[in-house]
Kinemage of the C-alpha trace (Angstrom):
@kinemage 1
@onewidth
@group {chain A} dominant
@subgroup {mainchain}
@vectorlist {calphas} color= white
{ca met a 1} P -14.300 -19.552 16.264
{ca pro a 2} L -10.815 -20.364 14.994
{ca asn a 3} L -9.853 -16.729 14.298
{ca asn a 4} L -10.702 -15.256 17.711
{ca leu a 5} L -8.147 -12.864 19.137
{ca arg a 6} L -6.558 -13.603 22.487
{ca leu a 7} L -7.936 -11.608 25.399
{ca pro a 8} L -5.381 -9.377 27.143
{ca asp a 9} L -4.231 -10.674 30.532
{ca ser a 10} L -5.498 -7.492 32.203
{ca val a 11} L -9.021 -8.300 30.985
{ca leu a 12} L -8.822 -11.875 32.229
{ca glu a 13} L -7.589 -10.657 35.617
{ca asp a 14} L -10.301 -7.997 36.092
{ca pro a 15} L -13.624 -9.437 37.292
{ca asp a 16} L -15.302 -6.099 36.498
{ca ala a 17} L -14.124 -5.959 32.856
{ca glu a 18} L -16.951 -5.362 30.385
{ca glu a 19} L -16.904 -6.101 26.684
{ca ile a 20} L -18.342 -3.179 24.724
{ca leu a 21} L -17.477 -3.916 21.084
{ca arg a 22} L -16.726 -6.779 18.686
{ca val a 23} L -16.067 -6.440 14.962
{ca trp a 24} L -15.867 -9.159 12.305
{ca ile a 25} L -15.154 -9.184 8.593
{ca thr a 26} L -17.556 -11.475 6.724
{ca gly a 27} L -16.942 -11.602 2.998
{ca asp a 28} L -16.947 -7.975 1.918
{ca ala a 29} L -18.841 -6.601 4.946
{ca gln a 30} L -18.121 -5.680 8.531
{ca arg a 31} L -20.367 -6.954 11.299
{ca phe a 32} L -20.598 -5.372 14.733
{ca ala a 33} L -21.855 -6.281 18.174
{ca leu a 34} L -21.768 -3.434 20.650
{ca asn a 35} L -23.125 -2.308 23.973
{ca pro a 36} L -24.867 1.029 23.336
{ca asp a 37} L -25.255 1.521 27.098
{ca ala a 38} L -21.512 1.456 27.798
{ca trp a 39} L -21.449 5.229 28.380
{ca glu a 40} L -24.051 7.913 28.961
{ca asp a 41} L -22.248 10.453 26.763
{ca pro a 42} L -21.897 9.409 23.097
{ca ala a 43} L -18.681 11.469 22.923
{ca ser a 44} L -17.050 8.570 24.775
{ca trp a 45} L -17.453 6.491 21.614
{ca gly a 46} L -15.450 9.157 19.768
{ca leu a 47} L -12.659 8.819 22.325
{ca leu a 48} L -12.752 5.050 21.895
{ca leu a 49} L -12.494 5.346 18.102
{ca val a 50} L -9.470 7.637 18.325
{ca asp a 51} L -7.802 5.342 20.872
{ca leu a 52} L -8.535 2.384 18.599
{ca ala a 53} L -7.011 4.175 15.603
{ca arg a 54} L -3.855 4.953 17.591
{ca his a 55} L -3.521 1.358 18.807
{ca ala a 56} L -4.061 0.050 15.275
{ca ala a 57} L -1.479 2.479 13.863
{ca gln a 58} L 1.091 1.438 16.467
{ca ala a 59} L 0.473 -2.282 15.866
{ca ile a 60} L 0.652 -1.907 12.082
{ca ala a 61} L 3.779 0.253 12.264
{ca thr a 62} L 5.479 -2.192 14.619
{ca lys a 63} L 4.636 -5.171 12.423
{ca his a 64} L 5.784 -3.501 9.203
{ca gly a 65} L 8.627 -1.340 10.536
{ca thr a 66} L 6.986 1.933 9.517
{ca asn a 67} L 6.248 5.237 11.215
{ca pro a 68} L 3.098 5.084 13.389
{ca glu a 69} L 2.252 8.727 12.633
{ca val a 70} L 2.241 7.992 8.898
{ca val a 71} L 0.028 4.964 9.465
{ca leu a 72} L -2.297 6.989 11.720
{ca ala a 73} L -2.608 9.699 9.045
{ca arg a 74} L -3.577 7.026 6.517
{ca ile a 75} L -6.184 5.623 8.928
{ca lys a 76} L -7.586 9.141 9.321
{ca asp a 77} L -7.724 9.453 5.516
{ca gly a 78} L -9.933 6.366 5.451
{ca phe a 79} L -12.060 7.733 8.279
{ca asp a 80} L -12.578 11.017 6.427
{ca val a 81} L -13.525 9.240 3.181
{ca glu a 82} L -16.015 6.979 4.959
{ca trp a 83} L -17.431 9.917 6.933
{ca ser a 84} L -18.074 11.891 3.722
{ca asn a 85} L -19.209 8.968 1.554
{ca pro a 86} L -20.463 6.022 3.641
{ca thr a 87} L -20.042 2.616 2.039
{ca gly a 88} L -22.991 1.263 4.007
{ca pro a 89} L -25.793 2.186 6.378
């Protein structure tokens, strides 16, 4: 696929690395592939989502020269809206 992201060097160097999630945008929908057996405790997925939000906020802030805390608050706004009123199943 021409739009694949580059794998981090640390993943390429770790023979025990496991992929647990992929996300694509197709038209107006998101598509997911995930490993539901990655952790025994579903709370671990919550930790992953928060870590993901923080990484996204930092990357967006760095790219656009903005404050990562402001970006993270905006991401949380979107999370709260989607949590209360899901746009899909």
